[in-house]
C-alpha positions in Angstrom: 86.1 74.8 123.5 86.2 76.1 127.0 86.1 79.8 127.0 85.2 79.9 123.2 81.7 80.4 121.8 82.6 78.8 118.4 85.5 77.8 116.3 86.4 78.2 112.6 89.6 77.8 110.5 89.8 81.4 109.3 88.0 84.5 110.5 87.8 87.3 107.9 87.1 90.8 109.0 85.5 93.1 106.4 83.7 92.6 103.1 85.7 94.6 100.6 88.0 93.2 97.9 90.9 92.3 100.3 88.6 90.5 102.7 86.5 88.6 100.2 89.6 87.6 98.2 91.1 86.0 101.3 87.8 84.3 102.2 87.3 82.8 98.7 91.0 81.6 98.5 90.7 80.0 101.9 87.4 78.3 101.1 88.9 77.1 97.8 91.6 75.4 99.9 89.0 73.7 102.0 89.0 75.8 105.1 86.0 76.6 107.2 85.7 80.4 106.8 83.5 82.9 108.6 83.3 86.6 107.4 82.2 89.3 109.7 81.4 92.9 108.7 81.3 95.6 111.4 78.6 97.8 109.6 75.2 96.9 108.4 76.3 97.2 104.8 78.6 94.9 102.9 81.1 95.8 100.1 83.3 98.4 101.8 85.2 101.0 99.7 85.3 98.5 97.0 81.6 98.9 96.3 81.9 102.6 96.2 85.0 102.6 93.8 85.5 102.6 90.1 86.1 98.9 90.2 89.5 99.1 88.3 92.2 96.7 89.3 95.9 97.2 88.4 97.0 93.7 87.6 100.2 93.9 85.5 101.3 91.0 83.3 97.7 89.7 83.4 96.8 87.1 80.6 94.3 89.6 78.9 97.3 91.8 77.9 98.5 89.3 75.3 95.1 89.3 73.7 95.3 93.0 73.0 98.9 92.7 71.9 100.6 94.5 74.7 103.9 93.0 76.0 104.7 93.0 79.7 107.0 91.2 82.1 107.8 91.0 85.7 111.0 92.8 85.2 109.3 95.6 83.3 106.8 96.1 86.2 109.5 96.1 88.9 111.5 98.7 86.8 108.5 100.8 86.6 107.7 100.5 90.4 111.3 101.6 91.1 110.8 104.6 88.7 107.4 105.9 90.0 107.3 104.6 93.6 110.9 104.7 94.5 113.3 102.0 95.3 112.3 99.7 98.3 115.1 101.3 100.3 113.7 104.8 99.6 110.1 103.8 100.5 110.5 101.5 103.4 109.3 98.0 104.4 105.7 98.4 103.2 107.0 98.5 99.7 109.8 95.9 100.2 111.2 94.1 97.2 109.8 90.9 98.5 106.3 92.4 98.6 106.7 94.0 95.2 107.9 90.7 93.8 105.0 88.8 95.5 102.4 91.3 94.0 103.8 91.2 90.5 104.2 87.4 90.4 100.8 86.8 91.8 98.7 89.4 89.9 98.2 87.2 86.8 97.4 84.2 89.0 94.6 86.2 90.7 93.2 87.4 87.3 92.9 83.8 86.0 91.8 82.4 89.4 88.8 84.8 89.6 88.1 84.2 85.9 87.8 80.5 86.9 85.1 81.7 89.3 83.1 83.3 86.6 84.4 86.8 86.9 84.6 88.3 83.4 87.4 90.7 83.1 87.5 93.6 80.6 91.0 94.9 79.8 91.2 98.7 79.9 93.4 98.9 76.8 93.3 102.7 76.4 93.9 103.4 80.2 97.6 104.3 80.6 99.8 103.9 83.7 99.8 107.1 85.6 103.5 107.7 84.6 103.6 106.1 81.2 106.8 107.9 80.2 108.9 106.5 83.0 111.1 103.4 82.6 108.7 100.3 82.4 105.6 102.4 82.1 103.1 101.5 79.3 100.2 103.4 77.6 97.5 101.0 78.4 96.5 97.5 79.3 97.6 96.8 82.9 94.2 97.9 84.4 91.3 95.5 84.2 87.8 95.9 85.4 84.9 93.5 86.0 82.0 93.1 83.6 78.6 94.2 84.8 77.1 91.8 87.3 73.5 90.8 87.7 72.9 91.6 91.3 69.5 89.6 91.2 71.7 86.7 91.7 72.2 87.7 95.3 68.6 87.9 96.0 67.6 89.8 99.2 71.2 90.0 100.3 71.8 92.8 97.6 69.6 95.0 99.7 72.3 95.1 102.3 75.0 96.3 99.9 76.8 99.6 100.2 75.9 100.9 96.7 76.5 104.3 95.3 74.9 103.9 91.9 71.5 102.4 91.3 71.5 99.0 89.7 70.6 99.0 86.1 73.5 101.4 85.3 76.1 99.0 84.1 79.0 101.5 83.9 82.6 100.5 83.2 85.2 102.8 84.6 86.5 103.2 81.0 83.1 104.7 80.1 83.6 107.9 82.2 86.2 109.5 80.1 84.0 109.1 76.9 80.8 110.1 78.7 82.5 113.4 79.9 82.6 114.4 76.2 79.5 112.5 75.0 78.0 115.6 73.2 81.3 117.1 72.1 83.0 114.2 70.3 82.1 111.3 68.1 83.9 108.8 70.4 82.1 110.2 73.3 78.7 109.8 71.6 79.6 106.2 70.7 80.6 105.6 74.3 77.3 106.9 75.6 75.3 104.9 73.1 77.1 101.7 74.2 76.2 102.4 77.8 72.5 102.9 76.8 72.5 99.7 74.8 74.1 97.8 77.7 71.5 99.1 80.1 68.7 98.2 77.7 70.2 94.7 77.2 70.0 94.0 80.9 66.5 95.4 81.2 65.2 93.3 78.2 66.8 90.2 79.7 65.3 90.9 83.2 68.7 91.4 84.7 69.6 94.0 87.2 73.1 94.9 86.0 75.5 96.8 88.3 78.8 98.3 87.2 82.0 99.9 88.5 83.1 98.8 92.1 79.7 97.3 92.9 80.1 94.8 90.1 83.4 93.6 91.7 82.1 93.6 95.2 78.9 91.9 94.2 80.7 89.2 92.2 83.0 88.4 95.0 80.2 88.2 97.5 78.3 85.9 95.1 81.4 83.6 94.9 81.8 83.4 98.6 78.3 83.4 99.9 76.4 81.6 97.1 78.8 79.5 95.3 80.9 78.5 98.4 78.3 78.8 101.1 80.5 81.0 103.3 78.6 82.6 106.2 78.8 86.4 106.2 77.5 88.3 109.3 76.8 92.0 109.2 76.8 94.4 112.2 79.4 92.2 113.8 82.5 94.5 114.5 85.8 93.2 115.7 86.3 94.0 119.4 89.6 92.4 120.1 92.2 89.8 119.0 93.1 86.8 121.2 96.9 86.5 121.2 98.7 83.8 123.1 102.5 83.2 123.1 102.9 85.7 120.3 100.3 84.0 118.0 96.8 85.1 117.0 94.4 82.2 118.1 91.1 83.9 117.8 89.1 87.1 118.1 86.2 88.7 120.0 83.4 90.1 118.0 80.2 92.0 118.9 76.8 91.5 117.5 73.1 91.4 118.2 73.5 88.7 120.8 76.5 90.3 122.5 80.2 89.5 122.4 81.4 86.1 121.1 84.8 84.7 121.4 85.8 82.9 118.2 88.7 80.4 118.1 90.6 80.2 114.8 92.7 77.2 113.8 94.4 79.0 110.9 94.2 82.7 111.7 92.5 86.0 111.5 92.5 88.1 108.3 92.0 91.9 108.6 90.6 93.5 105.5 88.4 96.2 107.2 89.5 99.3 105.5 91.6 102.2 106.6 90.9 105.1 109.0 89.3 107.4 106.4 86.7 108.8 108.8 88.6 108.8 112.2 89.0 112.6 112.6 91.2 112.1 115.7 93.7 109.9 113.9 93.6 112.0 110.7 94.5 115.0 112.9 97.2 113.1 114.7 98.9 111.4 111.8 98.1 113.7 108.8 97.6 117.1 110.4 94.1 117.5 109.0 91.5 119.5 110.9 88.7 118.4 108.6 88.8 115.2 106.6 87.0 115.1 103.4 87.1 111.4 102.3 85.2 109.8 99.7 86.0 106.3 101.3 83.6 104.1 103.1 82.1 106.0 106.1 82.4 102.9 108.3 86.2 103.1 107.9 87.4 104.4 111.3 90.5 102.3 111.7 89.2 99.9 114.3 91.1 96.9 113.0 94.3 98.8 112.8 94.0 100.1 116.3 93.4 96.5 117.6 96.3 95.2 115.8 98.5 97.9 117.2 97.3 97.1 120.7 98.8 93.7 120.2 102.2 94.9 119.1 101.7 95.3 115.4 103.8 97.8 113.5 102.3 100.4 111.2 103.6 102.5 108.2 102.6 105.3 105.9 100.1 106.5 108.4 100.6 110.2 107.3 99.5 109.4 103.7 96.4 108.7 101.8 95.0 107.9 98.3 94.7 111.7 97.9 92.8 113.7 95.2 91.0 117.0 94.8 87.3 117.0 95.5 84.5 119.5 95.2 83.7 120.8 98.6 80.8 119.2 100.4 77.5 120.9 100.9 74.6 120.3 103.3 73.2 117.8 100.8 76.3 115.6 100.6 79.8 115.3 99.3 82.7 115.8 98.9 82.7 114.9 95.2 85.9 113.4 93.9 86.9 114.8 90.5 89.0 113.4 87.7 88.1 114.1 84.1 86.6 117.6 84.9 89.9 119.2 85.8 91.7 117.7 82.8 89.4 119.0 80.0 90.3 122.2 78.2 88.9 125.6 79.3 89.6 125.0 83.0 92.3 125.9 85.5 92.9 125.6 89.3 94.2 128.4 91.4 94.9 128.6 95.1 93.4 131.3 97.5 95.9 133.8 96.3 94.9 133.4 92.7 98.1 131.5 91.7 98.3 128.3 89.7 100.5 125.6 91.5 99.8 122.2 89.7 99.3 120.3 86.5 95.5 120.1 86.7 95.6 116.9 84.6 98.1 115.0 86.8 97.0 111.9 88.7 94.9 112.6 91.7 97.3 111.5 94.3 99.9 113.7 92.8 97.5 116.6 92.8 96.8 115.9 96.5 100.5 115.9 97.3 100.9 119.3 95.4 98.1 120.8 97.6 99.9 119.6 100.7 103.3 120.7 99.5 102.0 124.1 98.5 100.5 124.5 102.0 97.0 123.6 103.0 96.4 127.1 104.3 96.5 128.2 100.7 95.2 125.3 98.8 92.5 123.8 100.9 90.4 125.3 99.5 91.4 126.1 95.9 89.2 127.1 93.0 88.6 125.3 89.7 87.6 128.0 87.1 85.6 127.0 84.1 85.2 128.9 80.9 81.6 128.6 79.5 82.9 126.4 76.8 83.8 123.8 79.4 80.3 123.7 80.8 78.7 123.5 77.3 81.0 120.8 75.9 81.7 118.5 78.7 79.8 116.5 81.4 80.7 117.6 84.9 80.0 115.0 87.5 80.2 117.6 90.4 77.4 119.6 88.9 75.3 116.5 88.4 75.3 116.1 92.2 73.5 119.4 92.7 74.7 122.7 91.1 71.9 124.7 92.7 73.0 123.8 96.1 76.7 124.6 95.2 75.7 128.2 94.3 73.4 128.6 97.3 76.1 127.6 99.7 79.1 129.3 98.1 80.8 126.1 96.9 80.5 127.6 93.4 80.3 131.3 92.2 79.4 132.7 88.8 80.4 135.9 87.0 80.3 137.5 83.6 83.9 138.8 83.9 87.1 137.4 85.4 87.4 140.5 87.5 84.1 140.0 89.0 84.8 136.3 89.5 88.1 137.1 91.4 86.1 139.4 93.7 83.5 136.6 94.4 86.3 134.1 95.0 88.1 136.4 97.4 91.4 136.2 95.5 93.9 139.0 94.6 92.6 140.4 91.4 96.1 141.4 90.1 97.6 137.9 90.8 94.6 136.2 89.3 94.8 138.3 86.1 98.4 137.6 85.6 97.9 133.9 86.2 95.1 133.8 83.6 97.0 135.7 81.1 100.1 133.4 81.4 97.8 130.3 81.2 96.0 131.5 78.1 99.3 132.1 76.4 100.2 128.4 77.0 96.8 127.3 75.7 97.3 129.3 72.5 100.8 127.8 72.0 99.9 124.3 73.1 102.7 124.0 75.6 102.3 124.4 79.4 105.8 125.8 80.3 105.0 125.8 84.0 103.6 122.4 84.8 103.6 120.4 81.6 99.8 119.8 81.3 99.1 117.6 78.4 102.6 116.1 78.0 101.8 112.4 78.3 99.3 109.7 77.6 97.8 109.9 81.0 97.1 113.7 80.8 95.6 113.3 77.2 93.5 110.3 78.2 91.0 112.7 79.8 91.5 115.5 77.3 89.5 116.4 74.3 91.1 114.9 71.2 89.2 117.2 68.9 90.7 120.3 70.6 94.1 121.7 69.6 97.0 122.4 69.7 96.9 120.7 73.1 93.9 118.5 74.1 94.2 119.5 77.8 94.6 123.3 77.4 91.8 125.8 76.6 91.8 129.6 77.2 89.8 131.0 80.1 88.3 133.8 78.0 84.6 133.5 77.5 82.0 134.1 80.2 80.0 133.6 82.1 82.7 132.0 84.3 82.2 129.5 87.1 84.6 128.8 89.9 84.1 125.7 92.1 85.6 125.3 95.5 88.2 122.5 95.7 89.4 120.8 98.9 91.8 118.0 99.7 90.0 114.7 99.5 90.9 111.1 99.2 89.7 107.6 98.3 90.9 106.2 101.6 94.1 106.2 103.8 97.3 104.5 102.7 98.7 103.7 106.1 98.1 100.6 108.2 99.5 97.5 109.6 102.9 96.5 108.3 102.8 93.1 106.4 105.2 90.8 104.7 105.0 89.2 101.3 102.5 86.7 102.5 100.2 89.4 104.0 101.3 88.3 107.5 101.2 91.2 110.0 104.7 92.1 111.5 105.4 93.3 115.0 107.2 96.4 116.1 110.2 94.1 116.6 110.0 93.0 113.0 108.7 89.5 113.8 105.7 87.8 112.2 102.6 87.6 114.4 101.7 84.1 113.7 98.1 83.7 112.6 97.4 87.4 111.9 97.0 88.6 108.3 96.0 92.0 106.8 95.5 93.3 103.3 93.7 96.2 101.5 93.8 99.7 103.3 94.0 97.9 106.6 97.7 97.3 105.6 100.3 99.8 104.6 100.3 100.1 100.8 102.8 98.2 98.7 102.7 101.1 96.3 104.1 103.5 98.8 103.3 107.0 98.4 102.3 107.0 94.8 99.7 105.6 92.5 101.2 103.5 89.6 98.0 103.1 87.7 94.2 102.8 87.8 93.2 100.3 90.4 96.4 100.4 92.5 94.3 100.0 95.6 92.0 97.1 94.4 94.7 95.2 92.5 97.0 94.8 95.5 93.9 94.2 97.8 92.9 91.2 95.7 96.5 89.9 95.4 97.5 90.1 99.1 94.0 88.9 100.1 94.5 85.9 98.0 98.1 85.3 99.3 96.7 85.7 102.9 94.0 83.0 102.3 96.4 80.6 100.5 99.0 81.0 103.3 96.5 80.4 106.0 95.4 77.3 104.2 98.9 75.9 103.6 101.1 77.6 106.2 103.8 77.5 103.6 105.8 80.4 102.4 105.3 79.5 98.7 101.5 79.1 98.4 100.5 76.9 95.4 98.1 78.3 92.8 94.6 76.9 93.1 93.6 73.8 91.2 91.4 74.7 88.0 87.7 74.8 89.0 85.4 72.2 87.3 83.2 73.7 84.6 80.1 73.3 86.8 81.6 75.7 89.4 81.7 78.6 86.8 78.6 80.6 86.7 
């Protein structure tokens, strides 16, 4: 080992879904795996997410009576993402087929490791009316996990919600109307009983993305005994003869050169918080990402340094967010903008988007309209919105919003327009037109409330359209909306086995990438809830299996003995 400080089979960089999936798969196959995390917190953006995973054709769909097929999913991807020829190599047919073929394998594989999945049967694809789209069932989420199983290690997690709040992502749309609809009250009660059940049994249950991140960490670190080192950033790759044979990492004891017999897997996130890159690739002067603050694109840059190609660097998992304050933020918003009695306008006072559309499409609409007009925009709320529905943004600190101008309040729409700084005449015309749509139940401009995705976050007790309500009763509130995101979409270009490709189109042997370190297989769109985490798990798994076998058709893992399931 001359010139090397240590040697392993596979070095995994990162601790989110993509990284841990690769680590678990490789360890399952008998490889000696080492996981390194650049920050002092494990879990990545996965731990900060909603935890949903888009895994079409998974076995749970049959249990709820929903039919799906590989052909149907591929048809849907062509319809909503665009054809592979239109999107480019990040979303090649080979990569799409690998994802669709492997998604149910990964679902069953993790179930075998003790991960209990819940099928989100009511959560539709984001384009359910397109060919191949369905109205619910392709998204799954992990059951709440008892983080006490991780002992002191849990104290190093990148958590966003306190343990003891075992939320499902599917709870959120019900909780938003928990005091205005019967189904919402039932949903709230279920959450309370779930939390009480954990407390009574002395468990510390965590939900959403932390449940997934913690379960994956438990499998790798506790069940498999894989070593995980924090505060150990990747410094460089060691590439010899066109193949990756190791890496250099930093740490408390200085730099260490690690030789790898099977390769290096990069699952270290995107470049969410790299202001220089976001300006260069996306033209943003001020990024407002809700992604992991440790994501600065280091792994992508190091890959590029060694000849790796990149794609989709100008795109992100966009979404509207309430502008940040001195106390924190930005605050990503979903259900709030979809409920009745709300509207979004630009700085001129004009409406430009279906407020209920998927967040990535909302973000693209902001960009296409022109960020000089939409970043920031205003979300206006009739008093009935605030009385009937839970607004997550205001839970984060409404007093600070008003003190710092992120929100303004007025008794009349004319006064509100003045405080917002928009043209009063334009704003008045916009509201009048919108209110006529709300009364008729048909949004003639943008089609709000036209499909199952829109109405999922609407109010089923409100008619004639569950997403449309007049802006007519004060006092009115306007909240400043900026272009935000859940992370970047662009990264290293990879093939169907998660192998990194060079700018010459050749495989860089021994180098793998998945998650937001790689260019998204979903291209510039968002097919359904969990379209970040689903592919991250799948391509992480494919990377780990390929590293173990070095075969283009990696076999499915052998079933685990009952004793291994906990």
